[in-house]
C-alpha positions as CSV (number, residue, x, y, z in Angstrom):
1,X,-29.8,-2.3,3.1
2,X,-26.8,-1.6,5.4
3,X,-26.7,1.5,7.6
4,X,-23.7,2.7,5.5
5,X,-25.6,2.4,2.3
6,X,-28.6,4.2,3.8
7,X,-26.3,7.0,4.8
8,X,-24.8,7.3,1.3
9,X,-28.2,7.1,-0.3
10,X,-29.2,10.2,1.8
11,X,-26.0,12.1,1.0
12,X,-25.5,11.4,-2.7
13,X,-28.5,13.4,-4.2
14,X,-27.5,16.4,-2.1
15,X,-23.9,16.3,-3.1
16,X,-24.8,15.7,-6.7
17,X,-26.8,18.9,-6.7
18,X,-24.1,20.8,-4.8
19,X,-21.4,19.9,-7.4
20,X,-23.7,20.6,-10.3
21,X,-24.3,24.1,-8.9
22,X,-20.6,24.6,-8.4
23,X,-19.8,23.7,-12.0
24,X,-22.7,25.9,-13.3
25,X,-21.5,28.9,-11.3
26,X,-17.7,28.5,-11.5
27,X,-17.0,26.0,-14.2
28,X,-14.9,28.4,-16.2
29,X,-12.7,29.4,-13.2
30,X,-9.0,28.3,-13.5
31,X,-7.5,26.4,-10.6
32,X,-4.1,25.4,-12.0
33,X,-1.4,26.3,-14.4
34,X,0.9,23.8,-16.1
35,X,4.6,24.5,-16.8
36,X,6.8,22.7,-19.2
37,X,8.8,21.3,-16.3
38,X,5.7,19.8,-14.7
39,X,4.8,18.2,-18.0
40,X,8.1,16.4,-17.9
41,X,8.1,15.6,-14.2
42,X,5.3,13.1,-13.6
43,X,2.6,15.8,-13.4
44,X,3.9,16.8,-10.0
45,X,1.7,19.4,-8.3
46,X,-0.8,19.8,-11.1
47,X,-4.3,20.3,-9.7
48,X,-6.3,18.3,-12.3
49,X,-9.0,16.2,-10.6
50,X,-11.0,15.9,-7.3
51,X,-10.6,13.6,-4.4
52,X,-12.8,14.3,-1.3
53,X,-11.9,11.2,0.8
54,X,-8.6,12.7,2.0
55,X,-6.0,15.3,1.3
56,X,-2.3,15.7,2.1
57,X,-1.2,19.0,3.5
58,X,2.6,19.5,3.0
59,X,2.9,21.0,6.5
60,X,0.3,18.8,8.3
61,X,0.3,15.5,6.6
62,X,-2.7,13.3,5.9
63,X,-6.2,14.7,6.6
64,X,-9.1,12.3,6.3
65,X,-12.5,14.0,5.6
66,X,-11.3,17.2,7.3
67,X,-9.9,15.4,10.3
68,X,-6.1,15.4,10.9
69,X,-4.8,11.8,11.1
70,X,-3.3,12.1,14.5
71,X,-6.7,13.0,16.0
72,X,-8.2,9.6,15.0
73,X,-5.4,7.0,15.4
74,X,-7.5,5.3,18.0
75,X,-10.3,4.3,15.6
76,X,-10.8,0.9,14.0
77,X,-10.2,0.3,10.3
78,X,-13.9,-0.3,9.9
79,X,-14.5,3.1,11.3
80,X,-12.1,4.8,9.0
81,X,-13.8,3.1,6.0
82,X,-17.1,4.5,7.1
83,X,-15.5,7.9,7.6
84,X,-13.9,7.8,4.1
85,X,-17.3,6.9,2.5
86,X,-19.8,8.9,4.6
87,X,-17.7,11.9,5.7
88,X,-18.3,11.3,9.4
89,X,-17.4,8.8,12.1
90,X,-19.9,6.0,12.6
91,X,-21.8,5.3,15.8
92,X,-21.6,1.9,17.5
93,X,-24.6,0.5,15.7
94,X,-23.1,1.5,12.3
95,X,-19.8,-0.1,13.2
96,X,-21.4,-3.3,14.2
97,X,-23.6,-3.3,11.1
98,X,-20.5,-2.9,8.8
99,X,-18.7,-5.7,10.7
100,X,-21.7,-8.0,10.2
101,X,-21.6,-7.2,6.5
102,X,-17.9,-8.1,6.4
103,X,-18.5,-11.3,8.4
104,X,-21.0,-12.4,5.7
105,X,-18.4,-12.4,3.0
106,X,-15.2,-13.7,4.6
107,X,-14.5,-16.8,2.6
108,X,-12.1,-16.7,-0.4
109,X,-13.4,-19.2,-3.0
110,X,-11.5,-22.5,-3.2
111,X,-10.6,-22.0,-6.9
112,X,-8.5,-19.0,-5.9
113,X,-6.3,-21.2,-3.7
114,X,-6.0,-23.7,-6.5
115,X,-4.8,-21.0,-8.9
116,X,-2.3,-19.6,-6.3
117,X,-1.0,-23.1,-5.5
118,X,0.4,-23.3,-9.1
119,X,2.8,-20.4,-8.6
120,X,6.5,-21.1,-8.1
121,X,7.9,-21.0,-4.5
122,X,9.8,-17.8,-5.1
123,X,6.8,-15.8,-6.4
124,X,6.5,-12.4,-4.7
125,X,3.5,-12.2,-2.3
126,X,2.2,-9.2,-4.2
127,X,2.0,-11.3,-7.4
128,X,-0.1,-13.9,-5.5
129,X,-2.2,-11.2,-3.8
130,X,-3.1,-9.4,-7.1
131,X,-3.7,-12.7,-8.9
132,X,-6.1,-13.7,-6.1
133,X,-8.1,-10.5,-6.5
134,X,-8.2,-10.9,-10.3
135,X,-9.3,-14.5,-10.0
136,X,-12.4,-13.3,-8.1
137,X,-13.4,-10.8,-10.8
138,X,-16.1,-13.1,-12.2
139,X,-18.1,-12.6,-8.9
140,X,-18.4,-8.8,-9.5
141,X,-21.8,-7.5,-8.7
142,X,-21.2,-4.3,-10.8
143,X,-20.2,-6.3,-13.8
144,X,-23.4,-8.4,-13.6
145,X,-25.7,-5.4,-13.1
146,X,-24.0,-3.4,-15.8
147,X,-24.6,-6.2,-18.2
148,X,-28.3,-6.2,-17.1
149,X,-28.6,-2.4,-17.9
150,X,-28.6,-0.9,-14.4
151,X,-29.2,2.9,-14.6
152,X,-26.1,5.1,-14.2
153,X,-27.5,6.7,-11.1
154,X,-27.3,3.3,-9.4
155,X,-23.8,2.4,-10.4
156,X,-22.4,3.4,-7.0
157,X,-24.6,0.9,-5.2
158,X,-23.0,-2.0,-7.1
159,X,-19.6,-0.6,-6.6
160,X,-20.2,-0.3,-2.9
161,X,-21.4,-3.9,-2.7
162,X,-18.4,-5.2,-4.7
163,X,-16.1,-3.1,-2.4
164,X,-17.5,-4.5,0.8
165,X,-17.3,-8.1,-0.4
166,X,-13.8,-7.6,-1.7
167,X,-12.6,-5.8,1.5
168,X,-14.1,-8.6,3.6
169,X,-12.0,-11.2,1.9
170,X,-8.7,-9.4,1.8
171,X,-7.5,-10.3,5.3
172,X,-8.2,-14.0,4.5
173,X,-6.5,-13.7,1.2
174,X,-3.5,-12.0,2.6
175,X,-3.1,-14.3,5.6
176,X,-3.6,-17.4,3.5
177,X,-0.9,-16.2,1.1
178,X,1.4,-15.6,4.1
179,X,1.0,-19.1,5.3
180,X,1.3,-20.6,1.9
181,X,4.3,-18.6,0.7
182,X,6.3,-18.9,3.9
183,X,5.5,-22.5,4.7
184,X,3.6,-21.8,7.9
185,X,1.2,-24.7,7.5
186,X,-2.4,-25.1,6.4
187,X,-4.6,-22.1,6.1
188,X,-6.6,-21.0,9.1
189,X,-10.4,-20.4,8.7
190,X,-11.7,-16.9,9.4
191,X,-13.5,-16.2,12.6
192,X,-16.8,-14.2,12.1
193,X,-16.6,-13.0,15.7
194,X,-13.3,-11.1,15.1
195,X,-12.9,-7.6,13.8
196,X,-11.2,-6.9,10.5
197,X,-7.7,-6.6,11.8
198,X,-8.2,-9.3,14.5
199,X,-9.2,-11.8,11.8
200,X,-6.0,-11.1,9.9
201,X,-3.9,-11.7,13.0
202,X,-5.9,-14.9,13.8
203,X,-5.5,-16.3,10.3
204,X,-1.7,-15.7,10.2
205,X,-1.2,-18.0,13.2
206,X,1.3,-15.6,14.7
207,X,1.2,-15.8,18.5
208,X,-0.4,-12.7,20.1
209,X,-1.0,-13.5,23.8
210,X,-0.7,-9.9,24.8
211,X,-3.1,-8.7,22.1
212,X,-0.6,-6.0,21.1
213,X,-0.1,-7.4,17.6
214,X,-3.9,-7.1,17.1
215,X,-3.6,-3.4,18.3
216,X,-0.7,-2.8,15.9
217,X,-2.7,-4.2,12.9
218,X,-5.7,-2.1,13.8
219,X,-3.4,0.9,13.7
220,X,-1.5,-0.2,10.6
221,X,-4.7,-0.8,8.5
222,X,-6.1,2.4,9.7
223,X,-3.0,4.5,8.9
224,X,-2.5,3.2,5.4
225,X,-6.1,3.6,4.3
226,X,-5.9,6.5,1.9
227,X,-3.5,9.3,0.8
228,X,-5.5,11.6,-1.5
229,X,-6.0,10.7,-5.2
230,X,-2.8,11.5,-7.0
231,X,-0.5,8.8,-5.7
232,X,0.3,6.0,-8.1
233,X,-2.0,3.4,-6.7
234,X,-5.0,5.6,-6.2
235,X,-4.6,7.3,-9.5
236,X,-4.1,4.0,-11.4
237,X,-7.3,2.6,-9.7
238,X,-9.2,5.9,-10.5
239,X,-8.2,5.8,-14.2
240,X,-9.1,2.1,-14.7
241,X,-12.4,2.5,-12.8
242,X,-13.3,5.6,-14.9
243,X,-13.6,3.2,-17.9
244,X,-16.3,1.4,-15.8
245,X,-14.0,-1.5,-15.1
246,X,-15.3,-3.2,-12.0
247,X,-13.5,-2.8,-8.6
248,X,-11.6,-6.1,-9.0
249,X,-10.0,-4.8,-12.2
250,X,-9.5,-1.3,-10.8
251,X,-8.1,-2.4,-7.4
252,X,-5.7,-4.8,-9.1
253,X,-4.5,-2.0,-11.3
254,X,-3.9,0.2,-8.3
255,X,-2.1,-2.5,-6.3
256,X,0.2,-3.2,-9.3
257,X,1.3,0.4,-8.9
258,X,1.6,0.0,-5.2
259,X,4.0,-2.9,-5.8
260,X,6.6,-0.6,-7.2
261,X,9.8,0.3,-5.2
262,X,9.0,4.0,-5.4
263,X,5.6,3.4,-3.8
264,X,4.4,0.6,-1.5
265,X,7.3,-1.7,-1.9
266,X,9.5,0.9,-0.2
267,X,8.5,-0.5,3.2
268,X,10.5,-3.6,2.7
269,X,13.5,-1.7,1.5
270,X,13.4,0.4,4.7
271,X,13.5,-2.6,7.0
272,X,16.3,-4.2,4.9
273,X,18.3,-1.0,5.5
274,X,17.7,-1.1,9.3
275,X,18.5,-4.8,9.5
276,X,21.8,-4.2,7.6
277,X,22.7,-1.6,10.2
278,X,22.0,-4.0,13.0
279,X,24.0,-6.8,11.3
280,X,27.0,-4.5,10.6
281,X,27.2,-3.2,14.1
282,X,26.0,-6.5,15.7
283,X,23.3,-4.5,17.5
284,X,22.1,-0.9,17.7
285,X,25.0,1.5,17.1
286,X,25.6,4.7,19.0
287,X,24.1,8.0,17.7
288,X,27.6,9.1,16.5
289,X,28.2,5.7,14.7
290,X,24.8,6.0,13.1
291,X,25.5,9.6,11.9
292,X,28.8,8.5,10.3
293,X,27.1,5.5,8.8
294,X,24.5,7.7,7.1
295,X,27.2,10.2,5.9
296,X,29.2,7.3,4.4
297,X,26.1,6.0,2.6
298,X,25.3,9.5,1.1
299,X,28.8,10.0,0.0
300,X,28.6,6.7,-2.0
301,X,25.6,8.3,-3.8
302,X,23.0,6.2,-2.1
303,X,19.8,7.5,-0.4
304,X,18.5,6.9,3.2
305,X,15.4,4.7,2.8
306,X,12.3,6.0,4.4
307,X,13.3,9.7,4.4
308,X,11.7,12.2,2.0
309,X,8.3,12.4,0.5
310,X,6.9,13.7,-2.8
311,X,4.4,16.0,-1.0
312,X,5.1,16.3,2.7
313,X,7.4,18.9,4.1
314,X,7.1,17.7,7.7
315,X,7.5,14.4,9.6
316,X,4.8,12.0,8.3
317,X,2.1,11.8,11.0
318,X,1.8,8.1,10.2
319,X,5.4,7.7,11.2
320,X,4.7,9.6,14.4
321,X,1.8,7.3,15.2
322,X,3.9,4.2,14.7
323,X,6.8,5.7,16.8
324,X,4.3,6.5,19.6
325,X,3.0,3.0,19.5
326,X,6.5,1.5,19.6
327,X,7.4,3.7,22.6
328,X,4.4,2.4,24.5
329,X,4.7,-1.3,23.7
330,X,8.3,-2.1,22.6
331,X,11.2,-2.0,25.0
332,X,14.9,-3.1,24.6
333,X,14.6,-4.0,20.9
334,X,17.6,-3.4,18.7
335,X,15.6,-2.9,15.5
336,X,13.2,-0.4,16.9
337,X,16.1,1.4,18.7
338,X,17.8,1.9,15.3
339,X,14.6,3.3,13.8
340,X,14.3,5.9,16.6
341,X,18.1,6.6,16.4
342,X,17.8,7.3,12.7
343,X,15.0,9.8,13.4
344,X,17.4,11.7,15.7
345,X,20.2,11.6,13.1
346,X,19.0,11.6,9.5
347,X,17.0,14.9,9.2
348,X,20.1,16.9,10.4
349,X,22.4,15.0,8.1
350,X,20.2,15.6,5.1
351,X,19.8,19.2,5.9
352,X,23.5,19.6,6.2
353,X,24.0,17.8,2.9
354,X,21.6,20.2,1.3
355,X,20.1,18.1,-1.4
356,X,16.8,16.9,0.2
357,X,13.8,19.2,-0.1
358,X,12.1,17.1,2.7
359,X,14.5,15.6,5.2
360,X,11.8,14.1,7.3
361,X,10.7,10.5,7.7
362,X,7.7,9.0,5.9
363,X,5.6,6.1,7.1
364,X,7.8,3.4,5.7
365,X,10.7,4.4,8.0
366,X,8.9,2.9,11.0
367,X,6.2,0.4,10.0
368,X,8.5,-2.5,9.3
369,X,10.3,-2.5,12.6
370,X,7.0,-2.9,14.5
371,X,5.8,-5.8,12.3
372,X,9.2,-7.4,12.7
373,X,9.1,-7.2,16.5
374,X,5.7,-9.0,16.6
375,X,7.0,-11.9,14.5
376,X,5.9,-11.0,11.0
377,X,9.5,-10.9,9.8
378,X,9.2,-11.8,6.2
379,X,9.5,-8.2,4.9
380,X,8.7,-8.9,1.2
381,X,5.2,-9.6,2.5
382,X,4.7,-6.1,3.9
383,X,3.3,-4.5,0.8
384,X,0.5,-7.0,1.0
385,X,-0.5,-5.4,4.3
386,X,-0.3,-2.0,2.7
387,X,-2.5,-3.2,0.0
388,X,-5.2,-4.6,2.3
389,X,-5.5,-1.2,3.9
390,X,-5.2,1.0,0.9
391,X,-8.0,-0.8,-0.9
392,X,-10.3,1.0,1.5
393,X,-9.3,4.3,0.0
394,X,-9.6,3.1,-3.6
395,X,-13.1,1.6,-3.0
396,X,-14.3,4.8,-1.3
397,X,-13.1,7.0,-4.2
398,X,-14.7,4.7,-6.7
399,X,-18.1,4.7,-5.0
400,X,-18.1,8.5,-5.0
401,X,-16.8,8.8,-8.6
402,X,-19.6,6.6,-9.9
403,X,-22.2,8.4,-7.6
404,X,-21.2,11.7,-9.1
405,X,-21.0,10.5,-12.7
406,X,-17.3,11.4,-13.1
407,X,-16.4,10.6,-16.8
408,X,-13.6,8.5,-18.1
409,X,-10.1,9.9,-17.4
410,X,-8.5,11.1,-20.7
411,X,-6.0,13.9,-20.3
412,X,-4.6,15.4,-23.5
413,X,-1.0,14.5,-24.3
414,X,1.3,16.7,-26.5
415,X,4.6,16.0,-28.3
416,X,8.0,17.5,-27.5
417,X,7.9,19.2,-30.9
418,X,4.5,20.8,-29.9
419,X,6.0,22.1,-26.7
420,X,9.0,23.6,-28.5
421,X,6.8,25.3,-31.0
422,X,4.4,26.6,-28.3
423,X,7.0,28.0,-25.9
């Protein structure tokens, strides 16, 4: 039994009892009202289910297990996974134990690569990535144990085991797809001595003599790990997992949502926007030129990619973490200079225009420029990186949902006629 599993086995009975008492004492208390407008607007703002792994404060941004994101940008992805699951940061032995568990499950089965090799050359990397996950579904521990009649109280253990095995393979799956899809040569075998992010960098084959690309990927995978439970990818994974579909099915469902341009695919659109500016001005424009460029774009009825967020009413702390990294490690780079220039210009332009509720940048406004600088320039691959990271949050939520016996998600829908008659 891993140290992480031992920690959860200690916590789960206590938290089960705590939640049971909460429901018994306060189960009839109302925590949300629903308006007609909300019913027609993507359920925006409706408090309808629980996610304890993280929360998003409109004025503070992402908070992971009670810790503001900017307080923990120095930790490894493995540490943030432990934090999401256990509610506390791990000690050195617990980190090493989790890394050993990852190292035992690094290899992606050969049949997955055979399946992916049949795709056309123009297939989107997310299509390949999701197919690779689905191709491994037959290895699910949860599926096997469920068929054998495992007690409900032990569902979480199989979900955790599936989650660790899947997460261990995602850097290899992602890096292998990168090399296959963009003609980078033969796949590179994983190195069991590397950490999670280091293995991804190693398997891409991208040069990293300074080690800064490794540091960036540690930060990238850490920052994208979770964003409470109501975003499209997390909620899709939650809904599918609530039917007791195994993590391969549920993660795949979530990542299909992440692949949408209003969600995870937005990162590639942001970099395209920045590169278009660079090409039009043949370099980084002045602040005045950039301001006029943004005004011209808005007057044509187009948005500024990377600015605005469904929940946040402040600069995304993930954006701030990437900008801080860039200022420390990147110098005299036109693409990054445009990103920082936009930050000085766009919020004031959007405020003056008066249409944006939130004029501040989100994480997508900065992430692509850093990846581009370090040589990962194929921007339609970027959502795969988002997916590798966000799977940590999905798995963490699934483990706790099965541990607490959360039932199948089945909200009641009503018709427009019913609403008219009711109101």
